[in-house]
C-alpha positions in Angstrom: -20.3 -14.2 -24.9 -16.9 -12.7 -24.1 -18.5 -10.0 -21.9 -20.1 -12.7 -19.8 -16.8 -14.4 -19.3 -15.2 -11.1 -18.2 -18.1 -10.4 -15.8 -17.5 -13.8 -14.2 -14.0 -12.7 -13.2 -14.7 -9.2 -11.8 -13.9 -8.8 -8.2 -14.7 -6.0 -5.7 -11.9 -3.8 -4.4 -12.6 -5.0 -0.9 -12.2 -8.6 -2.0 -8.9 -7.9 -3.7 -7.5 -6.0 -0.8 -8.6 -8.8 1.6 -6.6 -11.4 -0.4 -3.6 -9.1 -0.8 -3.5 -8.5 2.9 -3.6 -12.2 3.6 -0.5 -12.7 1.5 1.4 -9.6 2.5 0.6 -9.3 6.2 -0.6 -12.8 7.3 2.2 -14.6 5.6 0.0 -17.0 3.6 1.3 -18.1 0.2 -0.3 -16.6 -2.9 -0.9 -20.0 -4.3 -2.8 -21.2 -1.2 -4.9 -18.0 -1.1 -5.7 -18.2 -4.8 -6.7 -21.8 -4.4 -8.8 -21.4 -1.3 -10.7 -18.4 -2.7 -11.1 -20.2 -6.1 -9.4 -17.7 -8.3 -8.9 -18.8 -11.9 -5.1 -18.7 -11.4 -2.5 -17.3 -9.0 -1.3 -14.7 -11.5 -4.4 -12.6 -10.9 -3.6 -12.4 -7.2 0.1 -11.6 -7.9 -1.0 -8.7 -10.2 -3.2 -7.3 -7.4 -0.2 -7.6 -5.0 2.0 -5.7 -7.4 -0.6 -2.9 -7.8 -1.0 -2.7 -4.0 2.8 -2.5 -3.6 3.0 0.4 -6.1 0.3 2.3 -4.3 2.1 1.6 -1.0 5.4 3.0 -2.5 3.6 6.1 -3.6 2.2 6.7 -0.2 -1.4 6.1 -1.3 -1.9 3.3 1.2 -1.1 2.9 4.9 -0.6 -0.4 6.6 -3.6 -2.4 7.6 -4.3 -2.6 11.3 -3.0 -5.5 13.3 -5.1 -8.5 14.0 -6.3 -8.2 17.6 -5.5 -11.9 18.3 -1.8 -11.3 17.5 -1.4 -8.3 19.8 -0.3 -10.6 22.6 2.2 -12.5 20.6 5.7 -11.1 21.0 6.9 -12.5 17.6 4.0 -10.9 15.8 4.6 -7.6 17.6 8.3 -7.6 16.5 7.3 -8.3 12.9 4.7 -5.5 13.1 7.4 -3.1 14.4 9.6 -4.0 11.4 6.7 -3.3 9.0 6.0 0.0 10.7 9.6 1.0 10.6 9.8 0.3 6.9 6.6 2.2 6.3 7.9 5.2 8.3 11.2 5.1 6.4 9.4 5.2 3.1 7.2 8.0 4.3 10.2 10.0 5.4 11.9 9.5 2.1 8.7 10.6 0.3 8.5 13.7 2.6 12.2 14.6 2.0 11.7 14.2 -1.8 8.6 16.4 -1.8 10.3 19.1 0.3 13.4 19.0 -2.0 11.1 19.5 -5.0 9.4 22.5 -3.3 12.7 24.0 -2.4 14.0 23.6 -6.0 10.8 25.2 -7.4 11.0 28.1 -5.0 14.7 28.8 -5.5 15.4 27.9 -9.2 12.1 28.4 -10.8 10.9 31.3 -8.6 7.6 29.6 -8.0 6.1 30.5 -4.6 4.7 27.2 -3.2 4.8 27.5 0.6 2.7 30.1 2.3 4.8 32.7 4.1 4.1 33.3 7.8 2.3 36.4 8.7 0.8 37.1 5.3 -2.8 38.1 5.1 -5.2 36.1 2.9 
């Protein structure tokens, strides 16, 4: 009986991402989205959003493409530029951190990580 209840509340990854994108990038409220898509409660959607944000911070996710209808709206374009700038900033911080880790490993731990130019395979 309990397995049937759990099956009733399983959702595809595409469905989860669609709802998360509605909240994060289309500025719809989580409560409204949860209600309109008949989720059992809004906390499920909030959990999906938190998981998505963590993946985004780790660089595992890129921004979704912009809605073609909004490409002519200056306000939407300005908002998109801000989103892209934040994403770029996070990516640059991630790259800097990874390069720092590689530099440390090569200098302090004597671990060759980067391939040297001109070396033969």
